[in-house]
Structure formats: structure tokens, C-alpha cells
PDB file with SEQRES, HELIX, SHEET and CRYST1 records, atoms N, CA, C and O in Angstrom:
SEQRES   1 A   43  MET GLY PHE ILE LYS GLY PHE LEU LYS PHE LEU PRO VAL          
SEQRES   2 A   43  PHE VAL LEU ALA GLY LEU MET ILE SER GLY GLN ASP ALA          
SEQRES   3 A   43  MET ILE ALA ALA PRO LEU ALA PHE VAL CYS ALA VAL VAL          
SEQRES   4 A   43  VAL ALA MET VAL                                              
HELIX    1 AA1 GLY A    2  LYS A    9  1                                   8    
HELIX    2 AA2 LEU A   11  ILE A   21  1                                  11    
HELIX    3 AA3 ALA A   26  MET A   42  1                                  17    
CRYST1    1.000    1.000    1.000  90.00  90.00  90.00 P 1           1          
ATOM      1  N   MET A   1     -21.244  18.088  -2.387  1.00  0.00           N  
ATOM      2  CA  MET A   1     -22.292  17.275  -2.720  1.00  0.00           C  
ATOM      3  C   MET A   1     -21.658  15.991  -3.566  1.00  0.00           C  
ATOM      4  O   MET A   1     -22.199  14.897  -3.406  1.00  0.00           O  
ATOM      5  N   GLY A   2     -20.672  16.089  -4.345  1.00  0.00           N  
ATOM      6  CA  GLY A   2     -20.056  15.130  -5.084  1.00  0.00           C  
ATOM      7  C   GLY A   2     -19.444  14.000  -4.202  1.00  0.00           C  
ATOM      8  O   GLY A   2     -19.527  12.812  -4.513  1.00  0.00           O  
ATOM      9  N   PHE A   3     -18.815  14.463  -3.066  1.00  0.00           N  
ATOM     10  CA  PHE A   3     -18.308  13.502  -2.225  1.00  0.00           C  
ATOM     11  C   PHE A   3     -19.337  12.602  -1.529  1.00  0.00           C  
ATOM     12  O   PHE A   3     -19.135  11.398  -1.376  1.00  0.00           O  
ATOM     13  N   ILE A   4     -20.344  13.170  -1.152  1.00  0.00           N  
ATOM     14  CA  ILE A   4     -21.384  12.397  -0.391  1.00  0.00           C  
ATOM     15  C   ILE A   4     -21.958  11.471  -1.460  1.00  0.00           C  
ATOM     16  O   ILE A   4     -22.129  10.289  -1.163  1.00  0.00           O  
ATOM     17  N   LYS A   5     -22.251  11.888  -2.609  1.00  0.00           N  
ATOM     18  CA  LYS A   5     -22.908  10.898  -3.689  1.00  0.00           C  
ATOM     19  C   LYS A   5     -21.921   9.898  -3.952  1.00  0.00           C  
ATOM     20  O   LYS A   5     -22.317   8.744  -4.115  1.00  0.00           O  
ATOM     21  N   GLY A   6     -20.702  10.154  -4.020  1.00  0.00           N  
ATOM     22  CA  GLY A   6     -19.568   9.072  -4.151  1.00  0.00           C  
ATOM     23  C   GLY A   6     -19.592   8.136  -3.038  1.00  0.00           C  
ATOM     24  O   GLY A   6     -19.580   6.927  -3.271  1.00  0.00           O  
ATOM     25  N   PHE A   7     -19.625   8.575  -1.875  1.00  0.00           N  
ATOM     26  CA  PHE A   7     -19.620   7.823  -0.631  1.00  0.00           C  
ATOM     27  C   PHE A   7     -20.898   6.930  -0.557  1.00  0.00           C  
ATOM     28  O   PHE A   7     -20.857   5.790  -0.093  1.00  0.00           O  
ATOM     29  N   LEU A   8     -21.992   7.484  -1.021  1.00  0.00           N  
ATOM     30  CA  LEU A   8     -23.232   6.631  -0.973  1.00  0.00           C  
ATOM     31  C   LEU A   8     -23.050   5.406  -1.945  1.00  0.00           C  
ATOM     32  O   LEU A   8     -23.553   4.332  -1.617  1.00  0.00           O  
ATOM     33  N   LYS A   9     -22.398   5.509  -3.052  1.00  0.00           N  
ATOM     34  CA  LYS A   9     -22.354   4.536  -3.894  1.00  0.00           C  
ATOM     35  C   LYS A   9     -21.529   3.312  -3.452  1.00  0.00           C  
ATOM     36  O   LYS A   9     -21.673   2.206  -3.974  1.00  0.00           O  
ATOM     37  N   PHE A  10     -20.629   3.581  -2.428  1.00  0.00           N  
ATOM     38  CA  PHE A  10     -19.792   2.481  -1.787  1.00  0.00           C  
ATOM     39  C   PHE A  10     -20.495   1.989  -0.466  1.00  0.00           C  
ATOM     40  O   PHE A  10     -19.931   1.157   0.245  1.00  0.00           O  
ATOM     41  N   LEU A  11     -21.677   2.485  -0.153  1.00  0.00           N  
ATOM     42  CA  LEU A  11     -22.216   2.204   1.189  1.00  0.00           C  
ATOM     43  C   LEU A  11     -22.553   0.612   1.125  1.00  0.00           C  
ATOM     44  O   LEU A  11     -22.306  -0.071   2.118  1.00  0.00           O  
ATOM     45  N   PRO A  12     -23.074   0.061   0.045  1.00  0.00           N  
ATOM     46  CA  PRO A  12     -23.439  -1.449   0.145  1.00  0.00           C  
ATOM     47  C   PRO A  12     -22.094  -2.290   0.343  1.00  0.00           C  
ATOM     48  O   PRO A  12     -22.068  -3.331   0.999  1.00  0.00           O  
ATOM     49  N   VAL A  13     -21.036  -1.762  -0.258  1.00  0.00           N  
ATOM     50  CA  VAL A  13     -19.716  -2.598  -0.002  1.00  0.00           C  
ATOM     51  C   VAL A  13     -19.430  -2.496   1.489  1.00  0.00           C  
ATOM     52  O   VAL A  13     -19.106  -3.500   2.123  1.00  0.00           O  
ATOM     53  N   PHE A  14     -19.542  -1.321   2.050  1.00  0.00           N  
ATOM     54  CA  PHE A  14     -19.312  -1.089   3.489  1.00  0.00           C  
ATOM     55  C   PHE A  14     -20.164  -1.928   4.385  1.00  0.00           C  
ATOM     56  O   PHE A  14     -19.740  -2.489   5.396  1.00  0.00           O  
ATOM     57  N   VAL A  15     -21.422  -1.977   3.938  1.00  0.00           N  
ATOM     58  CA  VAL A  15     -22.436  -2.749   4.699  1.00  0.00           C  
ATOM     59  C   VAL A  15     -22.100  -4.189   4.756  1.00  0.00           C  
ATOM     60  O   VAL A  15     -22.111  -4.815   5.816  1.00  0.00           O  
ATOM     61  N   LEU A  16     -21.775  -4.755   3.515  1.00  0.00           N  
ATOM     62  CA  LEU A  16     -21.394  -6.248   3.321  1.00  0.00           C  
ATOM     63  C   LEU A  16     -20.109  -6.431   4.154  1.00  0.00           C  
ATOM     64  O   LEU A  16     -20.030  -7.350   4.968  1.00  0.00           O  
ATOM     65  N   ALA A  17     -19.186  -5.629   3.969  1.00  0.00           N  
ATOM     66  CA  ALA A  17     -17.876  -5.888   4.644  1.00  0.00           C  
ATOM     67  C   ALA A  17     -18.070  -5.800   6.249  1.00  0.00           C  
ATOM     68  O   ALA A  17     -17.513  -6.623   6.974  1.00  0.00           O  
ATOM     69  N   GLY A  18     -18.831  -4.835   6.739  1.00  0.00           N  
ATOM     70  CA  GLY A  18     -19.219  -4.662   8.133  1.00  0.00           C  
ATOM     71  C   GLY A  18     -19.766  -6.023   8.628  1.00  0.00           C  
ATOM     72  O   GLY A  18     -19.239  -6.607   9.575  1.00  0.00           O  
ATOM     73  N   LEU A  19     -20.769  -6.480   8.004  1.00  0.00           N  
ATOM     74  CA  LEU A  19     -21.421  -7.644   8.493  1.00  0.00           C  
ATOM     75  C   LEU A  19     -20.615  -8.854   8.461  1.00  0.00           C  
ATOM     76  O   LEU A  19     -20.719  -9.672   9.375  1.00  0.00           O  
ATOM     77  N   MET A  20     -19.804  -9.041   7.464  1.00  0.00           N  
ATOM     78  CA  MET A  20     -18.928 -10.122   7.313  1.00  0.00           C  
ATOM     79  C   MET A  20     -17.961 -10.175   8.435  1.00  0.00           C  
ATOM     80  O   MET A  20     -17.720 -11.228   9.026  1.00  0.00           O  
ATOM     81  N   ILE A  21     -17.426  -9.083   8.719  1.00  0.00           N  
ATOM     82  CA  ILE A  21     -16.401  -8.772   9.772  1.00  0.00           C  
ATOM     83  C   ILE A  21     -17.071  -9.107  11.238  1.00  0.00           C  
ATOM     84  O   ILE A  21     -16.441  -9.633  12.156  1.00  0.00           O  
ATOM     85  N   SER A  22     -18.338  -8.748  11.300  1.00  0.00           N  
ATOM     86  CA  SER A  22     -18.990  -8.802  12.548  1.00  0.00           C  
ATOM     87  C   SER A  22     -19.520 -10.348  12.834  1.00  0.00           C  
ATOM     88  O   SER A  22     -20.110 -10.702  13.855  1.00  0.00           O  
ATOM     89  N   GLY A  23     -19.216 -11.094  11.830  1.00  0.00           N  
ATOM     90  CA  GLY A  23     -19.558 -12.588  12.046  1.00  0.00           C  
ATOM     91  C   GLY A  23     -20.878 -13.025  11.438  1.00  0.00           C  
ATOM     92  O   GLY A  23     -21.308 -14.154  11.676  1.00  0.00           O  
ATOM     93  N   GLN A  24     -21.564 -12.140  10.628  1.00  0.00           N  
ATOM     94  CA  GLN A  24     -22.859 -12.615  10.076  1.00  0.00           C  
ATOM     95  C   GLN A  24     -22.445 -13.574   8.846  1.00  0.00           C  
ATOM     96  O   GLN A  24     -21.429 -13.483   8.158  1.00  0.00           O  
ATOM     97  N   ASP A  25     -23.423 -14.458   8.751  1.00  0.00           N  
ATOM     98  CA  ASP A  25     -23.239 -15.544   7.606  1.00  0.00           C  
ATOM     99  C   ASP A  25     -23.439 -14.740   6.266  1.00  0.00           C  
ATOM    100  O   ASP A  25     -24.173 -13.755   6.183  1.00  0.00           O  
ATOM    101  N   ALA A  26     -22.780 -15.211   5.334  1.00  0.00           N  
ATOM    102  CA  ALA A  26     -22.891 -14.643   3.923  1.00  0.00           C  
ATOM    103  C   ALA A  26     -24.380 -14.649   3.334  1.00  0.00           C  
ATOM    104  O   ALA A  26     -24.772 -13.717   2.632  1.00  0.00           O  
ATOM    105  N   MET A  27     -25.148 -15.688   3.638  1.00  0.00           N  
ATOM    106  CA  MET A  27     -26.411 -15.782   3.210  1.00  0.00           C  
ATOM    107  C   MET A  27     -27.408 -14.780   3.878  1.00  0.00           C  
ATOM    108  O   MET A  27     -28.544 -14.615   3.434  1.00  0.00           O  
ATOM    109  N   ILE A  28     -26.916 -14.118   4.975  1.00  0.00           N  
ATOM    110  CA  ILE A  28     -27.757 -13.099   5.553  1.00  0.00           C  
ATOM    111  C   ILE A  28     -27.152 -11.700   5.063  1.00  0.00           C  
ATOM    112  O   ILE A  28     -27.858 -10.765   4.686  1.00  0.00           O  
ATOM    113  N   ALA A  29     -25.785 -11.677   5.114  1.00  0.00           N  
ATOM    114  CA  ALA A  29     -25.219 -10.391   4.771  1.00  0.00           C  
ATOM    115  C   ALA A  29     -25.479  -9.962   3.268  1.00  0.00           C  
ATOM    116  O   ALA A  29     -25.636  -8.774   2.989  1.00  0.00           O  
ATOM    117  N   ALA A  30     -25.514 -10.827   2.433  1.00  0.00           N  
ATOM    118  CA  ALA A  30     -25.603 -10.517   0.919  1.00  0.00           C  
ATOM    119  C   ALA A  30     -26.853  -9.960   0.616  1.00  0.00           C  
ATOM    120  O   ALA A  30     -26.891  -8.940  -0.071  1.00  0.00           O  
ATOM    121  N   PRO A  31     -27.946 -10.515   1.056  1.00  0.00           N  
ATOM    122  CA  PRO A  31     -29.294  -9.852   0.770  1.00  0.00           C  
ATOM    123  C   PRO A  31     -29.519  -8.420   1.331  1.00  0.00           C  
ATOM    124  O   PRO A  31     -30.108  -7.537   0.708  1.00  0.00           O  
ATOM    125  N   LEU A  32     -28.975  -8.278   2.602  1.00  0.00           N  
ATOM    126  CA  LEU A  32     -28.957  -6.980   3.144  1.00  0.00           C  
ATOM    127  C   LEU A  32     -28.135  -5.902   2.494  1.00  0.00           C  
ATOM    128  O   LEU A  32     -28.470  -4.717   2.516  1.00  0.00           O  
ATOM    129  N   ALA A  33     -27.089  -6.337   1.938  1.00  0.00           N  
ATOM    130  CA  ALA A  33     -26.184  -5.397   1.128  1.00  0.00           C  
ATOM    131  C   ALA A  33     -26.888  -5.099  -0.135  1.00  0.00           C  
ATOM    132  O   ALA A  33     -26.814  -3.970  -0.619  1.00  0.00           O  
ATOM    133  N   PHE A  34     -27.613  -6.106  -0.740  1.00  0.00           N  
ATOM    134  CA  PHE A  34     -28.445  -5.866  -1.917  1.00  0.00           C  
ATOM    135  C   PHE A  34     -29.572  -4.821  -1.924  1.00  0.00           C  
ATOM    136  O   PHE A  34     -29.795  -4.008  -2.821  1.00  0.00           O  
ATOM    137  N   VAL A  35     -30.299  -4.992  -0.680  1.00  0.00           N  
ATOM    138  CA  VAL A  35     -31.346  -4.138  -0.381  1.00  0.00           C  
ATOM    139  C   VAL A  35     -30.758  -2.647  -0.192  1.00  0.00           C  
ATOM    140  O   VAL A  35     -31.341  -1.655  -0.630  1.00  0.00           O  
ATOM    141  N   CYS A  36     -29.671  -2.608   0.432  1.00  0.00           N  
ATOM    142  CA  CYS A  36     -28.972  -1.309   0.678  1.00  0.00           C  
ATOM    143  C   CYS A  36     -28.619  -0.706  -0.718  1.00  0.00           C  
ATOM    144  O   CYS A  36     -28.815   0.488  -0.948  1.00  0.00           O  
ATOM    145  N   ALA A  37     -28.092  -1.558  -1.647  1.00  0.00           N  
ATOM    146  CA  ALA A  37     -27.724  -0.985  -2.919  1.00  0.00           C  
ATOM    147  C   ALA A  37     -28.940  -0.615  -3.738  1.00  0.00           C  
ATOM    148  O   ALA A  37     -28.852   0.335  -4.516  1.00  0.00           O  
ATOM    149  N   VAL A  38     -30.054  -1.282  -3.624  1.00  0.00           N  
ATOM    150  CA  VAL A  38     -31.259  -0.837  -4.342  1.00  0.00           C  
ATOM    151  C   VAL A  38     -31.825   0.538  -3.715  1.00  0.00           C  
ATOM    152  O   VAL A  38     -32.324   1.432  -4.399  1.00  0.00           O  
ATOM    153  N   VAL A  39     -31.693   0.570  -2.499  1.00  0.00           N  
ATOM    154  CA  VAL A  39     -32.139   1.966  -1.912  1.00  0.00           C  
ATOM    155  C   VAL A  39     -31.146   3.098  -2.415  1.00  0.00           C  
ATOM    156  O   VAL A  39     -31.564   4.219  -2.704  1.00  0.00           O  
ATOM    157  N   VAL A  40     -29.859   2.756  -2.501  1.00  0.00           N  
ATOM    158  CA  VAL A  40     -28.936   3.779  -2.863  1.00  0.00           C  
ATOM    159  C   VAL A  40     -29.280   4.085  -4.442  1.00  0.00           C  
ATOM    160  O   VAL A  40     -29.318   5.241  -4.863  1.00  0.00           O  
ATOM    161  N   ALA A  41     -29.497   3.084  -5.173  1.00  0.00           N  
ATOM    162  CA  ALA A  41     -29.771   3.280  -6.595  1.00  0.00           C  
ATOM    163  C   ALA A  41     -30.884   4.100  -6.898  1.00  0.00           C  
ATOM    164  O   ALA A  41     -30.935   4.775  -7.925  1.00  0.00           O  
ATOM    165  N   MET A  42     -31.916   4.061  -5.909  1.00  0.00           N  
ATOM    166  CA  MET A  42     -33.175   4.761  -6.179  1.00  0.00           C  
ATOM    167  C   MET A  42     -33.102   6.242  -5.766  1.00  0.00           C  
ATOM    168  O   MET A  42     -33.938   7.076  -6.112  1.00  0.00           O  
ATOM    169  N   VAL A  43     -31.992   6.503  -4.970  1.00  0.00           N  
ATOM    170  CA  VAL A  43     -31.770   7.990  -4.560  1.00  0.00           C  
ATOM    171  C   VAL A  43     -31.276   8.818  -5.620  1.00  0.00           C  
ATOM    172  O   VAL A  43     -31.060  10.013  -5.420  1.00  0.00           O  
TER     173      VAL A  43                                                      
END                                                                             
């Protein structure tokens, strides 16, 4: 359980990195990563 919880905390970073690597603009990728971070923080 500890590994999954630790992995979830890094999920917004992976989302942001993945979107930036795939070619999305930072103005689109950053808010999506922020929403992901909010959802992870609520869990």
C-alpha cells in the first residue's frame, strides 16, 4: 500500500512530463497536471 500511495504522489509530475514530451503546449499541460494533483490530494 505504501508503494502505491508514493507512486500516486508523483502522478502529476508524470502527467506533466508525458504531455510535454508528446508535444502539448505548457499552457494546456500545466492546468491538466494541476487538476491531477488536486484529485491525488483529495484521495
